[in-house]
C-alpha positions as CSV (number, residue, x, y, z in Angstrom):
1,X,15.7,-10.5,-10.2
2,X,14.8,-8.4,-13.2
3,X,18.0,-7.5,-15.1
4,X,16.2,-6.1,-18.1
5,X,15.4,-2.7,-16.6
6,X,17.1,-0.5,-19.3
7,X,19.2,1.8,-17.1
8,X,18.9,5.3,-18.6
9,X,21.9,7.1,-20.1
10,X,22.3,10.0,-17.7
11,X,24.9,11.7,-19.9
12,X,22.2,12.4,-22.5
13,X,20.2,15.6,-22.6
14,X,17.4,14.6,-24.9
15,X,14.0,12.9,-24.7
16,X,13.0,11.7,-21.3
17,X,16.5,12.2,-19.9
18,X,16.2,15.9,-20.6
19,X,13.0,16.0,-18.7
20,X,14.5,14.1,-15.8
21,X,17.4,16.5,-15.5
22,X,15.3,19.6,-15.8
23,X,12.8,18.2,-13.2
24,X,15.3,17.0,-10.6
25,X,16.9,20.4,-10.7
26,X,13.5,22.1,-10.1
27,X,13.2,19.9,-7.1
28,X,16.8,20.8,-6.1
29,X,16.0,24.5,-6.2
30,X,12.8,24.1,-4.2
31,X,14.8,22.2,-1.4
32,X,17.5,24.9,-1.3
33,X,14.9,27.4,-0.5
34,X,12.8,25.2,1.8
35,X,15.3,23.2,3.8
36,X,18.0,25.9,3.8
37,X,16.5,26.9,7.1
38,X,18.2,24.0,9.0
39,X,21.9,24.9,8.3
40,X,21.0,28.6,8.6
41,X,19.3,28.3,12.0
42,X,22.4,28.7,14.2
43,X,23.1,32.0,12.4
44,X,19.4,33.1,12.7
45,X,19.3,32.2,16.3
46,X,22.4,34.1,17.1
47,X,21.5,37.2,15.0
48,X,18.0,37.5,16.5
49,X,18.8,36.2,20.0
50,X,16.2,33.4,19.7
51,X,15.7,30.9,22.5
52,X,16.3,27.2,21.7
53,X,12.6,26.6,21.8
54,X,11.8,29.5,19.4
55,X,14.4,28.1,17.0
56,X,12.9,24.6,17.2
57,X,9.3,25.9,16.6
58,X,10.5,27.6,13.4
59,X,11.8,24.2,12.3
60,X,8.4,22.6,13.0
61,X,6.6,25.4,11.2
62,X,8.8,25.0,8.2
63,X,7.3,21.6,7.5
64,X,3.8,22.0,8.7
65,X,2.1,23.7,5.7
66,X,3.6,21.0,3.4
67,X,1.1,18.5,4.9
68,X,-2.1,20.0,3.4
69,X,-0.1,21.5,0.5
70,X,1.0,18.1,-0.8
71,X,-2.6,16.9,-0.8
72,X,-3.9,19.9,-2.6
73,X,-1.0,20.0,-5.1
74,X,-1.4,16.3,-5.8
75,X,-5.0,17.0,-6.9
76,X,-4.0,20.1,-8.9
77,X,-1.2,18.3,-10.8
78,X,-3.5,15.5,-11.8
79,X,-5.9,18.0,-13.1
80,X,-3.7,20.7,-14.7
81,X,-0.4,19.0,-15.3
82,X,3.1,19.4,-13.7
83,X,4.5,22.1,-16.0
84,X,2.5,25.0,-14.7
85,X,2.4,23.7,-11.1
86,X,6.2,23.4,-10.7
87,X,6.8,26.8,-12.2
88,X,4.2,28.5,-10.0
89,X,5.6,26.8,-6.8
90,X,9.2,28.0,-7.5
91,X,8.2,31.5,-8.3
92,X,5.7,32.0,-5.4
93,X,7.8,30.0,-2.9
94,X,10.9,32.1,-3.7
95,X,9.0,35.3,-3.2
96,X,7.7,34.2,0.2
97,X,11.2,33.1,1.2
98,X,12.6,36.6,0.4
99,X,9.9,38.1,2.6
100,X,11.0,35.7,5.4
101,X,14.6,36.7,5.0
102,X,13.8,40.3,5.8
103,X,11.2,39.8,8.5
104,X,11.9,41.8,11.6
105,X,9.8,40.2,14.4
106,X,9.5,36.6,15.6
107,X,5.8,36.6,14.7
108,X,6.6,37.6,11.2
109,X,9.3,34.9,11.0
110,X,6.9,32.3,12.3
111,X,4.1,33.2,9.9
112,X,6.3,33.4,6.8
113,X,8.1,30.2,7.6
114,X,4.7,28.5,8.0
115,X,3.7,29.8,4.5
116,X,7.1,28.8,3.0
117,X,6.3,25.2,3.8
118,X,4.2,24.8,0.7
119,X,7.2,24.9,-1.6
120,X,7.9,21.3,-0.3
121,X,4.9,20.2,-2.3
122,X,6.9,20.7,-5.5
123,X,8.2,17.2,-4.9
124,X,4.8,15.7,-5.7
125,X,4.6,17.5,-9.1
126,X,7.9,15.9,-10.3
127,X,6.7,12.4,-9.3
128,X,3.8,12.8,-11.8
129,X,6.1,14.3,-14.5
130,X,8.6,11.5,-14.3
131,X,5.9,8.8,-14.3
132,X,4.6,10.2,-17.6
133,X,8.0,10.1,-19.2
134,X,9.4,6.7,-18.0
135,X,8.1,3.1,-18.4
136,X,7.4,0.9,-15.3
137,X,10.7,-1.0,-15.7
138,X,12.6,2.2,-15.2
139,X,10.3,3.9,-12.7
140,X,12.4,3.0,-9.7
141,X,15.7,4.4,-11.0
142,X,14.1,7.4,-12.6
143,X,12.1,8.4,-9.6
144,X,15.1,7.7,-7.4
145,X,17.4,10.0,-9.4
146,X,14.7,12.7,-9.4
147,X,14.1,12.4,-5.6
148,X,17.7,11.8,-4.7
149,X,19.4,14.4,-6.8
150,X,16.6,16.9,-6.0
151,X,16.9,16.2,-2.3
152,X,20.5,17.1,-2.6
153,X,19.2,20.7,-2.6
154,X,19.2,20.5,1.2
155,X,22.9,19.5,1.2
156,X,23.6,22.2,-1.4
157,X,22.1,24.8,0.9
158,X,24.1,23.4,3.8
159,X,27.4,23.7,1.8
160,X,26.8,27.2,0.4
161,X,24.4,29.4,2.4
162,X,26.5,29.4,5.6
163,X,29.6,30.4,3.6
164,X,27.6,33.2,1.9
165,X,26.4,34.4,5.3
166,X,30.0,34.3,6.8
167,X,31.5,36.0,3.7
168,X,29.1,38.9,4.0
169,X,30.0,39.1,7.6
170,X,27.5,41.3,9.3
171,X,24.5,40.4,11.3
172,X,22.3,40.3,8.2
173,X,24.5,37.9,6.3
174,X,21.9,35.1,6.7
175,X,19.3,37.4,5.2
176,X,21.4,38.0,2.0
177,X,22.2,34.2,1.7
178,X,18.5,33.2,1.8
179,X,17.6,36.1,-0.6
180,X,20.1,35.0,-3.2
181,X,18.9,31.4,-3.1
182,X,15.3,32.5,-3.4
183,X,16.0,34.7,-6.5
184,X,17.7,31.8,-8.2
185,X,14.6,29.6,-7.5
186,X,12.3,32.3,-9.1
187,X,14.5,32.5,-12.2
188,X,14.5,28.7,-12.6
189,X,10.8,28.6,-12.2
190,X,10.5,30.7,-15.3
191,X,13.1,28.6,-17.2
192,X,11.3,25.4,-16.3
193,X,8.0,26.6,-17.7
194,X,9.4,27.2,-21.1
195,X,11.6,24.1,-21.2
196,X,9.2,21.1,-20.5
197,X,5.9,19.5,-21.6
198,X,3.6,17.3,-19.5
199,X,3.9,14.2,-21.6
200,X,5.9,12.9,-24.6
201,X,4.5,13.9,-28.0
202,X,1.4,11.8,-28.8
203,X,0.9,10.5,-25.2
204,X,-2.3,10.9,-23.2
205,X,-2.3,12.7,-19.9
206,X,-4.8,10.7,-17.8
207,X,-6.9,12.7,-15.4
208,X,-9.0,11.6,-12.5
209,X,-12.7,11.0,-13.2
210,X,-13.6,13.2,-10.2
211,X,-11.7,15.8,-8.1
212,X,-11.8,16.8,-4.5
213,X,-10.7,13.4,-3.1
214,X,-8.9,10.2,-4.1
215,X,-11.0,7.6,-5.9
216,X,-11.2,4.2,-4.2
217,X,-12.7,1.0,-5.5
218,X,-14.2,-0.9,-2.6
219,X,-16.2,-0.3,0.6
220,X,-13.4,-1.4,2.9
221,X,-10.9,0.8,1.0
222,X,-13.3,3.8,1.6
223,X,-13.3,3.2,5.3
224,X,-9.5,2.9,5.4
225,X,-9.1,6.0,3.3
226,X,-11.2,8.0,5.8
227,X,-9.2,6.7,8.7
228,X,-5.9,7.5,7.0
229,X,-6.8,11.2,6.9
230,X,-6.8,11.3,10.7
231,X,-2.9,11.5,11.1
232,X,-2.8,14.4,8.8
233,X,-5.0,16.5,11.0
234,X,-3.5,15.1,14.2
235,X,-0.1,16.4,13.1
236,X,-1.5,19.9,12.6
237,X,-3.3,19.6,16.0
238,X,0.1,18.8,17.6
239,X,1.5,21.9,15.9
240,X,-1.4,24.0,17.3
241,X,-0.8,22.6,20.7
242,X,2.9,23.4,20.4
243,X,2.1,27.1,19.6
244,X,-0.6,27.3,22.3
245,X,-0.4,29.2,25.7
246,X,0.5,25.9,27.3
247,X,3.8,25.8,25.3
248,X,5.2,28.6,23.2
249,X,2.3,31.1,23.7
250,X,2.5,32.2,20.0
251,X,-1.2,31.7,19.8
252,X,-3.8,33.1,22.3
253,X,-6.3,30.8,24.0
254,X,-9.0,32.0,21.6
255,X,-6.8,31.6,18.5
256,X,-5.8,28.1,19.7
257,X,-9.5,27.1,20.1
258,X,-10.3,28.5,16.7
259,X,-7.5,26.5,15.2
260,X,-8.7,23.3,16.8
261,X,-12.3,23.9,15.7
262,X,-11.1,24.7,12.2
263,X,-9.2,21.4,12.0
264,X,-12.3,19.5,13.1
265,X,-14.5,21.3,10.5
266,X,-12.0,20.8,7.7
267,X,-11.6,17.1,8.6
268,X,-15.4,16.6,8.5
269,X,-15.6,18.5,5.2
270,X,-12.9,16.4,3.7
271,X,-14.6,13.2,5.0
272,X,-17.8,14.4,3.3
273,X,-15.9,15.0,0.1
274,X,-14.4,11.5,0.2
275,X,-17.9,10.1,0.6
276,X,-19.3,12.3,-2.3
277,X,-16.6,11.1,-4.7
278,X,-16.9,7.5,-3.8
279,X,-20.5,6.8,-2.7
280,X,-21.3,5.3,-6.0
281,X,-19.4,2.1,-5.0
282,X,-22.4,1.3,-2.7
283,X,-24.8,1.3,-5.7
284,X,-22.6,-0.3,-8.4
285,X,-19.4,-2.1,-7.6
286,X,-16.3,-1.1,-9.5
287,X,-15.4,-3.6,-12.3
288,X,-12.5,-5.8,-11.2
289,X,-10.2,-4.6,-14.0
290,X,-10.4,-1.0,-12.7
291,X,-9.8,-1.8,-9.0
292,X,-6.7,-1.2,-7.0
293,X,-6.0,-1.9,-3.3
294,X,-5.9,1.2,-1.1
295,X,-4.0,-0.8,1.6
296,X,-0.9,-0.4,-0.8
297,X,-1.3,3.3,-0.6
298,X,-1.7,3.3,3.2
299,X,1.4,1.2,3.8
300,X,3.4,3.4,1.5
301,X,2.1,6.4,3.4
302,X,3.4,5.0,6.7
303,X,6.7,4.0,5.1
304,X,7.3,7.5,3.8
305,X,6.3,9.0,7.2
306,X,9.4,7.2,8.5
307,X,11.8,7.7,5.5
308,X,11.2,11.2,4.5
309,X,9.9,12.3,7.9
310,X,13.1,11.2,9.4
311,X,15.1,13.0,6.6
312,X,13.3,16.3,7.2
313,X,13.6,16.1,11.0
314,X,17.2,15.0,11.1
315,X,18.5,17.5,8.5
316,X,16.6,20.2,10.4
317,X,18.1,19.4,13.9
318,X,21.5,17.9,13.0
319,X,23.6,21.1,13.0
320,X,22.1,22.2,16.4
321,X,22.7,18.6,17.8
322,X,26.4,18.8,16.8
323,X,26.8,22.3,18.3
324,X,25.0,21.6,21.6
325,X,26.2,18.1,22.4
326,X,29.7,18.1,21.0
327,X,30.6,21.8,21.0
328,X,31.4,21.9,17.3
329,X,31.8,25.3,15.6
330,X,28.7,26.5,13.7
331,X,30.2,26.3,10.2
332,X,31.8,22.9,10.9
333,X,28.4,21.7,12.3
334,X,26.7,22.8,9.1
335,X,29.2,21.0,7.0
336,X,28.9,17.8,9.0
337,X,25.1,18.0,8.9
338,X,25.4,18.5,5.1
339,X,26.8,15.0,4.8
340,X,23.4,13.6,5.7
341,X,21.5,15.0,2.8
342,X,24.6,14.7,0.5
343,X,24.2,10.9,0.4
344,X,20.8,11.4,-1.3
345,X,22.8,11.6,-4.5
346,X,23.4,7.9,-4.4
347,X,21.2,6.4,-1.7
348,X,17.8,7.4,-3.1
349,X,18.5,6.4,-6.7
350,X,20.1,3.2,-5.3
351,X,16.9,2.4,-3.4
352,X,14.9,2.8,-6.6
353,X,17.4,0.8,-8.7
354,X,17.4,-2.1,-6.2
355,X,13.6,-2.1,-6.3
356,X,13.7,-2.4,-10.1
357,X,16.2,-5.2,-9.9
358,X,15.0,-7.3,-6.9
359,X,11.4,-6.4,-6.3
360,X,9.6,-3.6,-4.4
361,X,8.6,-5.5,-1.3
362,X,11.9,-7.3,-0.7
363,X,13.8,-4.0,-1.0
364,X,11.5,-2.2,1.6
365,X,11.9,-5.1,4.0
366,X,15.7,-5.0,4.0
367,X,15.8,-1.2,4.1
368,X,13.4,-0.9,7.1
369,X,15.3,-3.5,9.0
370,X,18.4,-1.2,8.5
371,X,16.5,2.0,9.5
372,X,15.2,0.4,12.7
373,X,18.5,-0.9,13.8
374,X,20.6,2.1,13.0
375,X,18.3,4.6,14.7
376,X,17.9,2.4,17.8
377,X,21.7,2.4,18.0
378,X,21.7,6.2,17.9
379,X,19.1,6.1,20.6
380,X,22.0,5.1,23.0
381,X,24.2,8.0,21.9
382,X,26.1,9.8,24.7
383,X,27.9,13.1,24.9
384,X,31.1,11.2,25.6
385,X,31.0,9.4,22.2
386,X,33.4,10.4,19.5
387,X,31.8,13.0,17.1
388,X,33.2,11.0,14.2
389,X,31.5,7.8,15.4
390,X,28.2,9.7,15.7
391,X,28.6,11.1,12.2
392,X,29.3,7.7,10.8
393,X,26.3,6.0,12.4
394,X,24.1,9.0,11.3
395,X,25.3,8.5,7.7
396,X,24.5,4.8,7.8
397,X,21.0,5.6,9.2
398,X,20.7,8.2,6.4
399,X,21.7,5.8,3.7
400,X,18.9,3.4,4.7
401,X,16.2,6.1,5.2
402,X,17.0,7.8,1.9
403,X,17.1,4.5,0.0
404,X,13.8,3.8,1.6
405,X,12.3,7.0,0.1
406,X,13.5,5.9,-3.3
407,X,12.0,2.4,-2.8
408,X,8.6,3.9,-1.7
409,X,8.4,6.1,-4.8
410,X,9.6,3.3,-7.0
411,X,6.2,1.8,-6.1
412,X,3.9,4.8,-5.9
413,X,3.4,5.3,-9.7
414,X,2.5,1.6,-10.1
415,X,-0.7,1.8,-8.1
416,X,-3.0,3.7,-10.4
417,X,-1.6,6.0,-13.2
418,X,-4.4,8.7,-13.3
419,X,-4.2,9.0,-9.5
420,X,-0.4,9.2,-9.3
421,X,-0.3,12.9,-8.3
422,X,-2.9,12.3,-5.5
423,X,-1.3,9.1,-4.3
424,X,2.2,10.8,-4.4
425,X,0.7,13.8,-2.6
426,X,-0.8,11.7,0.2
427,X,2.4,9.8,0.7
428,X,4.4,13.0,0.6
429,X,2.0,14.6,3.2
430,X,2.6,11.6,5.5
431,X,6.3,12.3,5.1
432,X,5.7,15.8,6.5
433,X,3.4,14.3,9.2
434,X,6.5,12.3,10.2
435,X,8.6,15.5,10.2
436,X,6.2,17.4,12.4
437,X,5.8,14.6,14.9
438,X,9.5,13.8,15.0
439,X,10.5,17.5,15.3
440,X,7.9,17.9,18.0
441,X,9.5,15.0,19.8
442,X,12.9,16.7,19.3
443,X,11.5,19.8,21.0
444,X,10.3,17.7,24.0
445,X,13.0,15.1,24.5
446,X,16.8,14.9,24.5
447,X,18.4,14.0,21.2
448,X,19.1,10.3,22.2
449,X,15.4,9.8,22.9
450,X,14.5,11.5,19.6
451,X,16.6,9.0,17.7
452,X,15.1,6.1,19.7
453,X,11.5,7.2,18.9
454,X,12.4,7.1,15.2
455,X,13.8,3.6,15.5
456,X,10.7,2.2,17.3
457,X,8.3,3.8,14.7
458,X,10.4,2.3,11.9
459,X,10.2,-1.1,13.5
460,X,6.4,-0.8,13.5
461,X,6.3,0.0,9.8
462,X,8.7,-2.8,9.1
463,X,6.1,-5.2,10.4
464,X,3.4,-3.6,8.2
465,X,5.5,-4.2,5.1
466,X,6.4,-7.8,6.0
467,X,2.8,-8.9,6.7
468,X,0.5,-6.7,4.5
469,X,2.3,-5.1,1.5
470,X,1.9,-6.8,-1.9
471,X,4.4,-6.9,-4.7
472,X,3.0,-5.0,-7.8
473,X,2.3,-7.3,-10.7
474,X,0.3,-7.5,-13.9
475,X,-1.2,-4.4,-15.4
476,X,-3.2,-1.3,-14.4
477,X,-6.1,-0.3,-16.5
478,X,-6.8,3.3,-17.7
479,X,-9.6,4.6,-20.0
480,X,-8.6,6.8,-22.9
481,X,-10.5,10.0,-23.6
482,X,-12.3,8.2,-26.5
483,X,-13.5,5.5,-24.2
484,X,-11.0,2.8,-25.3
485,X,-9.0,0.9,-22.6
486,X,-5.2,1.0,-22.3
487,X,-3.3,-1.5,-20.3
488,X,-0.1,-0.3,-18.5
489,X,2.5,-2.7,-17.3
490,X,3.5,-2.4,-13.7
491,X,6.3,-5.0,-13.7
């Protein structure tokens, strides 16, 4: 147990605490705009007379673009820095969200909601920002506060947007609610740009040696990295299938085939880029001091697929679940669903803090045991159950999954500093892969089966963590711009 972690004084608004507060609120605003769709969906469905399947497809589309966006944004933030990236995401994302709010046809809604998904990539930007401003001994609690308080944006949306829609009262109330939130995000994007810097004064912002793909340091890691890209494209292929004539018929047969072919071409191109960036390891092995184990990244990717993928999926469907299975009024359902993301305020920072205190691997083992058990219990839920019992079990499941997200990102910045954005981006993309796959399962199966699927997948990842994840130790090595070597503690 490490008791010398130096818990930050959160009442301060200077130095790195100031950056933490400004950055978690940027994340908060991005989530208000992005995940506000979930609690607003009952209003949108009623106002536009959407079928249940049309509503569920919008929820899937809302998280799909974030898969490639987090990969791309991870590369961009490592190259250009988090200050400009976060501001641009808030401003552009807010503008697209306003366009969605005033769309008139389902095709327009679907396209704009797909495009809106990129605002979820803002999360990756903040991971790099916080890692620059906080030492390793505080990375868990700092990243947990950033992620947990920022994630609270989905709860903030659930607790405010439905009331704005109801207060306005007419059929367009939901449009005004989303528009107001989007304008606030745009304004804060401008404020953020003029309020932060990428690093503390005098610090070096380490950048990747090459761009276009993640650098790995061994031949086995190169193969594993190539294989780990497959789930990203598989999730997008699942989405294409969902929109094809065999399902929702939002895409024609020709467009569906073009989409499949495009995914194959992009996957092959990305595989080629991975080879180009890393082929030098076949000629000259990477010195031991500069190596890292990609299996650490891979396991964290799968862990985040469960933790954050579950969060996105559950927060998106929970209000509809309460309405359809327990006949709860829409506003009440939105409030009950808002409890789930609300616990992010404590659970995600708690997961990071416990990781700092007791170790990264031990924390993840305990958390994933809790995720598996709680969602398997929900897999037996019945319509005759008390709504309050269901809410209670859902909250317990949420505490474990959100603490798990904090524990994952307590470890991500400790793999390789100059690649933090890309590693965070890949893990974040896997979170959205989980959301797409779980929401697709939600559209195909009953709610109890949906919960059971999550529990089984979590059990699989639990075994990966137990048998293959390694506790971070020692130091990571980074090369300064002048060629000198800097050692960075990871414990």
